[in-house]
C-alpha positions in Angstrom: 0.0 0.0 0.0 1.4 3.4 -1.0 -1.0 5.8 0.8 -2.9 6.0 4.0 -6.7 6.1 4.3 -8.2 9.6 4.9 -8.7 10.3 8.7 -12.4 11.1 8.3 -15.0 8.8 6.7 -16.0 9.8 3.2 -19.5 11.2 2.6 -21.8 9.2 0.4 -22.5 10.3 -3.1 -25.6 12.4 -3.9 -28.6 10.5 -5.1 -30.2 11.5 -8.4 -33.1 13.2 -6.6 -30.7 15.2 -4.4 -28.7 16.3 -7.5 -31.9 17.4 -9.2 -32.8 19.4 -6.1 -29.4 21.1 -6.2 -29.9 22.0 -9.9 -33.3 23.5 -9.1 -31.8 25.6 -6.2 -28.9 26.8 -8.5 -31.5 27.8 -11.1 -33.4 29.7 -8.5 -30.3 31.4 -7.4 -29.6 32.4 -11.0 -33.0 34.0 -11.3 -32.7 35.9 -8.0 -29.1 37.1 -8.3 -28.3 39.2 -11.4 -24.6 39.5 -10.5 -21.9 37.3 -12.0 -22.4 34.9 -9.1 -26.0 34.3 -10.3 -24.8 33.8 -13.9 -22.2 31.3 -12.6 -24.9 29.4 -10.6 -26.9 29.1 -13.8 -23.9 27.8 -15.8 -23.2 25.2 -13.0 -26.9 24.2 -13.0 -26.8 23.7 -16.8 -23.5 21.7 -16.6 -24.9 19.5 -13.8 -28.3 18.9 -15.4 -26.5 17.6 -18.6 -24.8 14.9 -16.4 -28.0 13.7 -14.7 -29.7 10.7 -16.1 -33.1 11.3 -17.7 -36.2 9.9 -16.1 
């Protein structure tokens, strides 16, 4: 073995439903924040939404 295990346990991955909720909240942030931060939230939402499996 070449490395040690991390000291803290890893957090579980997001479920698809949690990821969709996160995308919805990012899109809401985009609509409420007209600054560059809101634009970045919208771009992140779009990037994440493309990676989610369709239903």
